[in-house]
Phi, psi and omega in degrees: 000136178276119183260112179263160190231142170196149190285141174213132182264142175210104175048056175084000182234125181266122176240172166242132178229087189276320179227148179225061176292168187304322187252354183223150172224136182249135178233159174240166165265073191231057170124157183196153173235149182275189185293345177255018178066023177270135181299140174252125185292149173236144183215130176286140178219098184294349178265357182296130183280351177239164184293317183204140176204160180252134177231160172269127177234111183053042177083357180247144177284134177230132177268118177260146179214153177249106185289348183267348182282148174048057183295345182283349183291145175297150175304322179296324178292318178296321176297319178299315182295322176293317178298321176301315181292321177300324184300329180298328177272317181303321182265004175070032181270150183290144177246355184261009179240169174297129185284131180273157177295326180297314179291324177297323178293321175303315180295320177301314183292319178298317180296314182299313181293326178295316179294321178294316182300324183270359181067020175285336167227159185238105171062195182299328180299315179294320178293321177298322179295322178294315179300316180295322181295329182270004175280072189265167172295156185303319181297325180280326182295338177294344180270000181264161179303135179284163358274160174301136184196160173273131179278145175220064190292329181295336178285349182272343192294132178299135182246355180237149178302144180232163174302166188304318188271281183209154170210152178261135174228111187067233183252001185247130176287125180245141185249173182302143171279326184291129182295145178286146177281156176303323180294320178295315179301317181295319179296314180294324178298316180298318178296317180296320178298320179294317179297316182299320180285330185285311179117209192257357187293161180296327177298323180295313182290326176296316178297323179296315179300317179295320180296311182292330177299327178287349179274352190302324184261014181284000000 
């Protein structure tokens, strides 16, 4: 399947969802924002031996990905892996040390809840499909973000109502249970597109905050 890319914002994570035909959905590895809503660059690297990883480039985190690896993965699975990698920056976790299973689980949960909140996957069925998709042969699993671990995504799902945007409970970021309205999604997408085009300056993030505040009643 040919995966085309364009920016779309969803709770601090920029994805691309170019087509939504009955049987296919396309996502990109096209953006992420940190805990201060600053864009984190993404860059394709066809020589990368793993699907996605974060590196420091001139003191800034950059998410590199290889779009040609593991072509058999579902688009939703690829979106999950990108969201997982984004979470290391979004949640302020270190990338220059050996990654612990505890932090990897935090990243898994942030990714799972983000995809659910944005309706890119639907409930336990969607999460189960991602887990099954990642039950790969050992040689292939080496191309996935470390550390090797068993996924338990259904244990990550928020079970209590949360404020509209985001809230922290313990160590796992939990997102709203109430589904977003089409008008809210469209409003947030427009704000995200403006932020992505504007850049990293304080004026850009201030404008983004004002824009998203206007989406509250959508």
